[in-house]
C-alpha positions in Angstrom: 62.9 -2.8 -71.2 59.9 -4.7 -72.7 57.0 -2.4 -73.7 53.7 -3.0 -75.5 53.6 -3.3 -79.2 49.9 -2.4 -79.4 47.0 -1.0 -77.3 43.3 -1.6 -77.4 40.9 1.2 -76.5 37.1 1.7 -76.4 34.4 2.8 -76.8 33.0 1.2 -73.6 30.5 -1.6 -74.3 31.8 -2.1 -77.8 33.6 -5.4 -77.6 37.0 -4.6 -76.2 36.9 -7.5 -73.7 35.9 -9.9 -76.5 38.9 -8.8 -78.6 41.2 -9.1 -75.6 40.0 -12.7 -75.0 40.3 -13.6 -78.7 43.8 -12.2 -79.0 44.9 -13.9 -75.8 44.4 -17.3 -77.5 47.1 -16.5 -80.1 50.5 -18.1 -79.3 52.3 -15.1 -80.8 50.4 -12.6 -78.7 50.7 -11.7 -75.0 47.9 -9.7 -73.4 48.6 -7.8 -70.1 47.0 -9.8 -67.3 44.7 -9.8 -65.5 42.1 -8.3 -67.9 40.7 -6.4 -64.9 41.7 -4.1 -63.4 42.9 -2.6 -66.7 46.4 -1.1 -66.7 45.1 2.5 -67.4 48.7 3.7 -67.0 48.4 6.5 -69.6 45.0 7.6 -68.3 45.3 7.8 -64.5 47.5 10.6 -63.3 48.6 8.7 -60.1 49.7 5.7 -62.1 51.5 7.7 -64.8 53.4 9.6 -62.1 55.0 6.2 -61.1 56.9 6.3 -64.4 57.0 4.4 -67.7 59.5 1.8 -66.4 57.1 0.8 -63.6 54.3 0.2 -66.1 56.5 -1.9 -68.3 57.9 -3.9 -65.4 54.4 -4.5 -64.0 52.7 -5.7 -67.2 55.4 -6.8 -69.7 58.6 -7.8 -68.0 58.1 -11.5 -68.7 57.1 -11.3 -72.3 59.5 -13.3 -74.5 61.1 -11.7 -77.5 59.3 -12.4 -80.7 55.9 -12.2 -79.1 53.6 -9.2 -79.7 52.7 -7.6 -76.4 49.5 -5.6 -75.8 47.1 -4.2 -73.3 43.5 -3.1 -73.1 42.4 0.0 -71.3 39.0 1.0 -72.7 38.9 4.6 -71.6 42.1 5.6 -73.4 39.8 6.5 -76.3 38.2 9.4 -74.4 41.4 11.0 -73.1 43.5 13.5 -75.3 46.0 13.4 -72.4 46.3 9.6 -72.8 46.9 10.1 -76.5 49.8 12.5 -75.9 51.3 10.2 -73.3 51.1 7.1 -75.4 52.7 8.9 -78.3 55.5 10.3 -76.1 56.5 6.8 -74.9 55.3 4.5 -77.7 55.3 6.4 -81.0 55.5 3.1 -83.0 52.6 1.4 -81.2 49.7 0.1 -83.1 46.3 1.3 -81.8 43.0 -0.6 -82.0 39.7 1.1 -81.2 36.3 -0.5 -81.2 33.1 1.5 -81.9 29.5 0.6 -81.6 26.4 2.2 -83.2 26.2 5.2 -80.8 22.6 5.0 -79.7 22.8 1.3 -78.9 26.1 1.9 -77.1 24.7 4.7 -75.1 21.7 2.6 -73.9 23.8 -0.5 -73.2 26.2 1.7 -71.1 23.3 2.8 -69.0 22.2 -0.8 -68.6 25.6 -1.9 -67.5 25.9 1.0 -65.0 22.5 0.3 -63.5 23.0 -3.4 -63.1 26.4 -2.9 -61.5 24.9 -0.5 -58.9 26.4 2.8 -60.1 23.2 4.1 -61.8 19.8 4.5 -60.0 18.0 6.8 -62.4 16.0 6.2 -65.6 17.8 6.4 -68.9 15.9 9.6 -69.9 16.9 11.3 -66.6 20.5 10.1 -67.0 20.7 11.6 -70.4 19.1 14.9 -69.4 21.4 15.3 -66.4 24.6 14.0 -68.0 26.5 17.3 -68.2 25.6 18.2 -64.6 26.5 14.8 -63.2 29.7 14.7 -65.1 30.6 18.1 -63.7 29.9 17.0 -60.1 31.3 13.4 -60.4 33.3 12.6 -57.3 37.1 12.3 -57.7 37.0 8.6 -57.1 35.0 8.1 -60.3 36.7 10.8 -62.5 38.2 8.1 -64.8 35.3 5.6 -64.7 32.8 8.4 -65.6 29.7 6.2 -65.0 27.3 8.9 -66.1 29.0 9.7 -69.4 26.5 8.2 -71.9 25.8 10.5 -74.9 29.3 12.1 -75.0 31.0 8.7 -75.4 29.4 8.3 -78.8 31.0 11.5 -80.3 33.6 9.2 -81.9 35.2 11.7 -84.3 36.0 14.1 -81.4 37.4 11.2 -79.4 39.5 9.7 -82.2 40.9 13.0 -83.6 43.7 13.5 -81.0 45.1 10.1 -81.9 44.8 10.8 -85.7 46.7 14.0 -85.2 49.6 12.2 -83.5 49.9 8.8 -85.0 50.2 7.8 -88.7 47.0 6.4 -90.1 48.5 3.0 -90.8 49.1 2.5 -87.1 45.4 2.9 -86.2 42.8 0.2 -86.7 39.1 1.1 -86.0 36.7 -1.8 -85.8 32.9 -2.1 -85.4 31.2 -4.0 -82.6 28.5 -5.1 -85.0 31.0 -7.0 -87.1 32.0 -9.0 -84.1 28.5 -10.4 -84.0 28.1 -10.9 -87.8 31.7 -12.0 -88.8 33.9 -12.6 -85.7 36.5 -14.6 -87.6 37.0 -11.9 -90.1 37.4 -9.3 -87.4 40.0 -11.4 -85.6 41.9 -12.2 -88.8 41.9 -8.5 -89.8 43.3 -7.7 -86.3 46.0 -10.4 -86.6 47.1 -9.0 -90.0 47.2 -5.5 -88.5 49.5 -6.8 -85.7 51.7 -8.8 -88.0 50.9 -12.3 -86.6 49.6 -15.4 -88.2 45.9 -15.1 -88.9 43.9 -17.6 -86.8 40.2 -16.8 -87.4 39.2 -20.1 -85.8 40.2 -18.8 -82.4 36.8 -17.2 -82.1 35.1 -20.6 -82.0 33.3 -21.0 -78.7 34.1 -17.5 -77.4 30.4 -16.3 -77.6 29.4 -13.1 -76.0 31.7 -11.7 -73.3 30.9 -9.2 -70.6 27.2 -8.9 -71.5 25.2 -6.2 -69.7 22.5 -7.8 -67.5 19.1 -6.9 -68.8 20.1 -6.1 -72.4 18.0 -8.9 -73.7 14.8 -8.0 -71.9 14.9 -4.2 -71.9 14.3 -2.0 -74.9 14.9 1.7 -75.6 11.6 3.6 -76.2 11.3 4.4 -79.9 10.7 8.2 -79.4 13.9 8.4 -77.4 15.8 6.3 -79.9 14.7 8.7 -82.7 15.8 11.7 -80.7 19.2 10.2 -80.1 19.6 9.2 -83.8 18.9 12.8 -84.8 21.4 14.1 -82.2 24.2 11.7 -83.5 23.6 12.6 -87.2 26.2 15.3 -87.4 28.8 13.5 -85.2 28.4 10.4 -87.4 29.0 12.6 -90.5 32.2 13.8 -88.9 33.2 10.2 -88.2 32.7 9.3 -91.8 34.8 12.2 -93.0 37.6 11.2 -90.5 37.7 7.5 -91.3 36.7 7.5 -95.0 34.8 4.8 -97.0 36.8 2.0 -95.5 34.7 2.3 -92.4 31.0 1.9 -93.2 28.6 3.7 -91.0 25.7 1.9 -89.4 22.9 1.4 -91.9 20.1 3.9 -91.5 21.6 5.4 -88.5 
């Protein structure tokens, strides 16, 4: 039975779709298709109950031997249950997580939700009511979690269940900002992590993928930005302690 060799997870709005598209250009890599809807097998209870064989047959049955197979389900990052399920079935899998400066990620997540019709409130209101709205979220949205903004930037808390289960050498954590500044280097590093030929030139022409409408013409008020930076100071310190000096935190943030 063919199963995935690697899995890409979030944070949401942090470049997972870009990485999917870039890896899909590699002749030695097969990405589960289509890119949407994502497999989400290890996240969604109803899918997981169908069994691991059904997941493998649905997404990987046609992958030739010698090809690295992978999938992207962004919200795996925020699920300790998904971490346990992945480890139970795929203890040798390589895991790739993408993170974004948490304040920018939080605001961009709100933009994306608003422009896709799942958010009607202001950013300030959405932040203030996040816990209540998460608690009362309808069952149909319990995995999408459209109102989870601040909590999705608590990266150390989200990563820790994976670090407690998987050897460190099986986990690669990348920064969204490096995709913008050095996309070829990010892709080559990912190829090396997966054990395939490094092809940094595959990024040529990819550009920005899955941009949130409005992100170029709307800005976060500076007073609210400052409050969020202060709120993320301790979580970012915890992230630095978890990942070590090989993962530089965001300058001045």
